[in-house]
C-alpha positions as CSV (number, residue, x, y, z in Angstrom):
1,M,57.5,106.5,74.7
2,A,58.6,103.0,75.4
3,G,62.4,102.3,75.4
4,G,63.3,106.0,75.9
5,D,66.5,105.0,77.7
6,D,67.6,102.7,74.9
7,T,67.0,105.5,72.4
8,H,69.2,107.8,74.5
9,E,72.0,105.2,74.5
10,D,71.6,104.4,70.8
11,S,71.8,108.1,69.9
12,G,75.5,108.1,70.7
13,A,75.1,110.2,73.8
14,L,77.0,109.2,76.9
15,T,75.1,107.5,79.7
16,E,75.5,108.8,83.2
17,R,77.5,105.8,84.2
18,Q,79.9,106.2,81.3
19,A,80.4,109.9,82.1
20,E,81.0,109.1,85.8
21,R,83.6,106.5,84.9
22,M,85.3,108.9,82.4
23,L,85.5,111.7,85.0
24,A,86.7,109.3,87.7
25,D,89.5,108.1,85.4
26,M,90.5,111.7,84.8
27,N,90.4,112.6,88.5
28,E,92.7,109.6,89.1
29,V,95.2,110.8,86.6
30,I,95.1,114.4,88.0
31,R,95.6,113.1,91.5
32,A,98.5,110.9,90.4
33,G,100.1,113.9,88.8
34,E,99.8,116.0,91.9
35,E,101.3,113.2,94.0
36,M,104.1,112.8,91.5
37,R,104.9,116.5,91.7
38,K,105.1,116.3,95.5
39,L,107.3,113.2,95.2
40,R,109.6,114.9,92.8
41,A,110.0,117.9,95.1
42,E,110.9,115.5,98.0
43,V,113.3,113.6,95.8
44,I,115.0,116.9,94.7
45,K,115.5,117.8,98.4
46,L,116.8,114.4,99.1
47,F,119.4,114.6,96.3
48,V,120.5,118.0,97.6
49,D,120.9,116.5,101.1
50,L,123.0,113.7,99.5
51,G,125.3,116.4,98.1
52,W,124.2,116.7,94.4
53,T,124.4,120.1,92.9
54,Q,121.3,121.9,91.8
55,D,122.7,122.2,88.2
56,K,123.1,118.4,88.0
57,I,119.6,117.8,89.4
58,A,118.1,120.2,87.0
59,E,119.9,118.4,84.1
60,L,118.7,115.0,85.2
61,A,115.1,116.1,86.0
62,D,114.8,118.1,82.8
63,M,114.0,121.2,84.8
64,S,115.5,124.7,84.9
65,Q,118.0,125.4,87.6
66,P,115.8,128.2,89.1
67,A,112.9,125.7,89.3
68,V,115.2,123.3,91.3
69,S,116.4,126.2,93.4
70,K,112.8,127.1,94.2
71,Q,112.2,123.6,95.5
72,V,115.3,123.6,97.6
73,T,114.8,127.0,99.2
74,K,111.4,125.9,100.6
75,Y,113.6,124.4,103.3
76,K,115.1,126.7,105.9
77,S,118.6,125.4,106.7
78,G,117.5,124.3,110.2
79,D,114.5,122.4,108.8
80,R,116.5,119.9,106.8
81,P,116.3,116.4,108.1
82,P,119.5,114.3,108.5
83,P,120.5,112.7,105.1
84,L,118.8,109.4,104.2
85,E,120.9,106.2,104.3
86,T,121.1,104.6,100.9
87,H,122.0,101.0,101.7
88,L,119.5,98.3,101.0
89,D,119.6,96.8,104.5
90,Q,116.9,99.0,106.0
91,R,113.8,97.6,107.6
92,D,111.0,100.2,107.7
93,P,107.9,99.2,105.7
94,P,108.1,102.0,103.0
95,W,111.7,101.0,102.3
96,L,110.8,97.3,101.9
97,E,107.8,98.2,99.8
98,G,110.1,100.2,97.5
99,R,112.4,97.2,97.2
100,L,109.5,94.9,96.4
101,W,108.3,97.3,93.7
102,G,111.8,97.4,92.2
103,L,112.0,93.6,92.3
104,A,108.6,93.2,90.7
105,E,109.6,95.6,87.9
106,A,112.8,93.6,87.3
107,V,110.7,90.3,87.2
108,S,108.3,91.9,84.7
109,E,111.1,93.1,82.4
110,A,112.9,89.7,82.6
111,L,109.7,87.9,81.5
112,D,109.1,90.3,78.6
113,E,106.2,91.9,80.6
114,T,104.2,88.6,80.4
115,A,104.6,88.3,84.2
116,R,101.5,88.2,86.4
117,C,102.8,91.3,88.3
118,T,103.2,93.5,85.2
119,R,99.8,95.2,85.4
120,H,100.3,96.0,89.1
121,V,103.8,97.3,88.5
122,N,102.6,99.5,85.7
123,A,99.8,100.9,87.8
124,L,102.2,101.7,90.6
125,G,104.6,103.4,88.2
126,R,101.8,105.6,86.7
127,G,100.4,106.5,90.2
128,R,97.2,104.7,89.4
129,K,97.6,102.3,92.3
130,R,98.7,103.4,95.8
131,F,100.7,101.6,98.3
132,T,98.3,100.2,100.9
133,P,98.6,97.0,102.9
134,Q,96.2,95.3,100.5
135,S,98.0,96.4,97.3
136,V,101.4,95.4,98.8
137,D,99.9,91.9,99.7
138,E,98.6,91.6,96.2
139,L,102.0,92.5,94.7
140,R,103.7,90.0,97.0
141,R,101.3,87.2,95.8
142,L,101.9,88.1,92.1
143,V,105.7,88.3,92.4
144,E,105.8,85.0,94.3
145,E,103.7,83.3,91.7
146,D,105.9,84.6,88.9
147,L,109.0,83.4,90.8
148,R,107.5,80.0,91.2
149,R,106.2,79.6,87.7
150,H,109.2,81.0,85.9
151,Q,112.0,79.7,88.2
152,A,114.1,78.5,85.3
153,R,114.0,81.9,83.5
154,L,114.8,84.1,86.4
155,P,118.1,84.6,88.3
156,G,118.3,83.0,91.7
157,S,119.1,86.5,93.1
158,H,115.5,87.5,92.4
159,R,114.2,84.7,94.6
160,D,116.7,85.5,97.4
161,T,115.8,89.1,97.3
162,Y,112.1,88.3,97.5
163,D,112.6,86.0,100.4
164,E,114.5,88.6,102.3
165,I,111.9,91.4,101.6
166,A,109.0,89.0,102.5
167,R,110.6,88.0,105.8
168,R,111.1,91.6,106.8
169,L,107.6,92.7,105.7
170,D,106.1,89.8,107.8
171,I,107.9,91.1,111.0
172,P,108.0,94.9,110.7
173,A,110.8,96.6,112.6
174,D,110.0,99.5,114.9
175,V,112.6,101.9,113.6
176,T,112.8,105.7,113.3
177,V,113.7,106.9,109.8
178,T,114.1,110.2,108.0
179,G,112.2,111.2,104.9
180,S,108.7,110.7,103.8
181,A,107.3,107.2,103.0
182,S,106.9,108.1,99.3
183,A,110.5,109.4,99.0
184,R,111.9,106.3,100.8
185,R,109.9,104.0,98.5
186,A,111.2,105.8,95.4
187,L,114.8,105.7,96.6
188,A,114.6,102.0,97.6
189,H,113.0,101.2,94.3
190,A,115.8,102.8,92.4
191,I,118.6,101.2,94.5
192,Q,117.0,97.8,94.3
193,R,116.7,98.0,90.5
194,D,120.3,99.0,90.2
195,Q,121.4,96.2,92.5
196,L,119.5,93.6,90.5
197,G,120.8,95.0,87.3
198,N,124.4,94.4,88.5
């Protein structure tokens, strides 16, 4: 029977390639969800270390207080790392990557999401793109292009912030820090966004 494969595709059934792509996309979303749950647990522990009450964290995270307590009690008191510093002037790569992510998000919003970096920012926010040296380089190129093309529409503080982050990423500091890379990125992202907003 000539054209059997075409008949299969015309019948409305999925091809093997379509099914593979569909399942790969689902796996990516599931993996991102698992990573976000781990990150949320780390951030909850971080907030406790910074002195936030479990009730306040539960309210902000839209979780029950017992669920927050469960995350916190996974630590034995002696296992808690020293509290993280929360100032922007830190030089480890995850911190700088978080700052770059926060800046890129601010650029995207300022340009009504028409910025070249918008798709990359959205993929990072949804956990569909990971922080790798290649993805960070790509984000840097996109942000730099947006800053160059839309100089008149963006505050000068955006360019200054980018220049500082880029210089430090180019010459990584050999520093010892506390907290996981993902928690440090998330914290730096939030602090950078807040600083640019002010």
